[in-house]
Phi, psi and omega in degrees: 000145184296145174284137178259139170296130188289161177298324179296317178298320179290326176296323178299318181291324177295327176294321177292326176299318179294323177298316179297321181295315178297319179295323177295325178294319177294320179297317180295322179296328182275320187252355177089358176203152177288167180299144179254138181243145174235130176238141174228141184241136175237137174112212193274181179296330178295322176296318178300317180295321177296319179296324176301325178286321176300314180293325177297316178293320178297318180297315179297333180275005174089013180282145166268171181236147179216158174252005182258112182297336180283342179257347185285139174266333176227128177237127179233122175259119177264117199250163180245146179246001188286322182231144183298325183302322179295320178297316180299321179298317181296314179297325176297316178298317180298322178298320180292334182281342185303309179294330177293317180295326179295329179274335183232084187297334183277354177296142177249125179248124182235146175232129181223179174098198189296320185302314185277354173290345176273123187300323183292331178288317179297321177297321179296318178297317181297322184276320189256346183225068184293345179282355175282130186261337190217129177225121176216143185273185185296329184279350182255011184306315184295340181270008183307318179302316179295316182293321178293319177303314180294322180294322179293326187254013181234152177266358180253156176291128179268123184231132174217095176236028181307131179291152183205148173289347176105134174226164181248129177251115176267165174067027171282131178304148183222138180238108182261143181284323187257126182281340185260337183234145181210143169274135175233113179289130178254341179199165180228156174081180184205141179251005191278329178052051169301140192292343180264353196253135181267350189305313181299335181279333183254338180256346180086185183280164181297134176211127186262141169286155177290150177301327180298320180292318180295311182296321179298319179295317180298317181295322177297319179296316180298318179298333180271002176104003179281142182230344178247119183248127175248114181279130194236138174189159178297325175210086186298336180295344178267001183306136173092347183297334182261004179272158181274005179244157183274086181213142178232185186295324178298318178297316180298320180298319178297322178298315179293322180298332182277352183282122179294133180105337173283127180252328180223143176232126172238169177201154172191152005247150178259140174263130184305322185293339182254006179285108186267159174299326180297318180292319177300316179297319179297317178301319182291326187271332183279119187290339182266348180284122182297143181277070185212138179219126173258113185228093184297129174253337172071315179203151183267342183277130178298326178298313181291319178301320178293318180290336174280348184063045183277338173084014176207164176256168176303316183295318179295321179297311181296327177296320179292321177299319179298320178297318180298314181296325180290320183283329185229082180301145179065020177295144176271126184245139173223167185202171171248141179225133175254127177252134175089026170307141190315316185269004182290131175258174176296326178294319177298319181296325178300327178294326177294315177299324180297321178295316178304314183291324181287318184279320186058069177293148174290322174200162181228158171246110188246143184219145168277134183310134179240119183293128180244117180301132179100352178260151180303323183293339181295342181270354184275149177269146180282141176271315182269153175283163178301322179296317179295320180297316180292326176295318178296320179298317178296322177295319178302312181296322180298314179296313184291322180301320179294320179292315181300317179295317178301314181295321181292326179296336178293343181275342184300127181097341179284157170255121183244142176278125186241136167265115187282121182273321184155202179292146177296142180290334182264339181214101184294351181275353179236160178267161182221145176203184180234141176272183183306321182278004177076010176288143179283130179237124178255140182199160177274133181187168182280148181299341179296346181278346183300130181089000181251159173266127180222161178264133180230132174271125182284125183248339186207142181243136171240175183298317187246000181204172179236150172250149180205183178224147181300139172267116182285136182289000000 
């Protein structure tokens, strides 16, 4: 069973929050405003969820928030280690902050998350970015108030990247941007050790929150007006394996489904090898569970799947997809795909395209393989050239774009229930929301509809979104 951060440890952090708050009051008396904080997040939904906790602690400590780095007194980058591109962006941001820090010596610059949990990255920051004041890894998140206090009051860089098997800290303050939708972590870490993936090394081993803690958080969210709950974990299908009680993710999902006030339930991410018949049945029977499944297959070749240590074959994966489609007709499917794994040949890549054509995903998240230091795959030599890998990647997108458009056209004429998020990112004159299958729907409507569920008739399909019109009552 997962180790819990003790109540005494959490009281210590709350005491540091009060110290920061008192210090902010003195700062405001001198400068006319309390300290301003800027946070930026790179990576997955778990990182987003962690940033919500960072912002929650900052808010309780009396910080205001800004998106302008020139006005920020504290800047914290919450980082990703999965892809090299995310690391490069963070180092680029740190470089831009150096001249600002030279003009504003009291500014505190912090880097946290998966990227800095890797010792070689922290060493690089220490050597090449001496203007960084605070570095803390994924296991030290709950200690952020203490570490920030020390960074503000110390002339040395404060670092905490101590390795840990992982513990769970409950009752961390949280500040969510969306009042209607929320991520709720049900577990942390991963035990799968896919050969390309750094996550088990930076997030630790799988550890589940108790069902009581999860349900209590969901009920608090519902009481505050939230209605769409997304259950989050590196591999939610493994939930409960480390608990002393006989409960799994399907059981937890039914508990959430029974909570009055919850209207929609989503979840991610599922590992194919652990997708059980029980979970498929639960998805089909629970009326609040969205008819949507994200099931990463990563590669279509059995040779590559074995070298990735994925724990299933192409045939086993397709068999599970067939079960899902039979139990939940018209389900929306999405997946993750890696192109250019070191030993992948063009013949192997054709197997990946074959999976796309057989499954017909509504959408995919596709990536070119990124070598991660410390993973077994990092030692492998590439078979294909960089040019061949990029050509395959372009072919993958071409095949999938045609499938996505075809699937979206099936929605034209339907009436879909939409939770309105706000103005469209591409056209501020229209509103945008998501239907049960998580497809983006754009339509004309009044801003008073934001945060509400409304019916929209789909009138037009695009590759990545749908257009519609309000259905008048």
